[in-house]
N, C-alpha and C positions, 0 to 999 in steps of 0.2 A: 197783747203786750201790756204789761202792768206799768202804770205811770203814777207820779205823784205831783200835785200842783198846789201852790199857795195862792189864795185869792184875797184881795183886800177890796171891800165894797164900800163905796162912798154914796151918800144920799140920805134920804130919810129911811134908815135901816135899823134904828134902835127904838124900842117901845112900840113896835108894830107887828111883832110875832115873826120877824125875819129869821132869827136863829132856829126857831121850831119849824119854819118852812124849809130851811136848809137841811135840817135833820131828816125831814120827811123825803125831800128830794134825794138825799144821799141813800136812805134806806131803799127807795124805789130802784136806784141804780146799783145797789150792792156795794157802795163805797164805804171806806173806812177812814176815820180821821176825827176832826173836831171843828167846832165853830165857837167864836167868842166875841164879845163886844170889846172895842178898844176905847180908851179914855177920851179920845178925840171925836167920838161919834161914829166912827167907821166900824165895820165888822170884818174880822179876819177868819178865813176858812183854810183848813188843811185837809185835802182829800186825796185818797189813793185808791186806785182800781184800774180796771181795763180802760183803754184809750177811748173807745166808743162811749162807754158809760160816763167818763169824765166830760166828753164833749156835750152829751145830752144834759148833764148836770149843770155845766156852765151856761148853757142856753136858758135853763130854768132860773138860775140865780140872777142872770142879767135882767129878767123880768120881775122876779120877786113876787110876794103875795100882793093882793089888791091894795092893801093899806100902805105898802112901801112905795118909795120912789127911788129907784136905782139910777144914780147919775154916772157912775164910773166903776169899772171893775179892772183892777190891776192883777195880772196873772203872771206867776213865775213857775217855771218847771223846777222841781226839786227831786232829789233821788228817792225812789221808793224804798220803804223799810221792809216791806213784805209782811208786816204785822196785820193780822186780821182781828182788830180790837173793837169793831163796831164803830159807831159814830156818836160822839159826846157833845152835849151843849155845855160850855164852860161859863 
């Protein structure tokens, strides 16, 4: 079943390679979407794909790369678009 989720990640997640870590995790799971820094220091992620892939992806971003410190991840379910556009770092 294809799902789409929005994630907002709080902690030390800017300037530590977090967005590129997210892109790699998305590629591993075959997810589509994007990741971007927010002005307030958080990172926003939009990801779409199979339910099991999204679950594995979420576990990975909750840990982040070694240089990051993830404090909180807010998750929202959104409607899937069905677009297979790859995964962009914005």
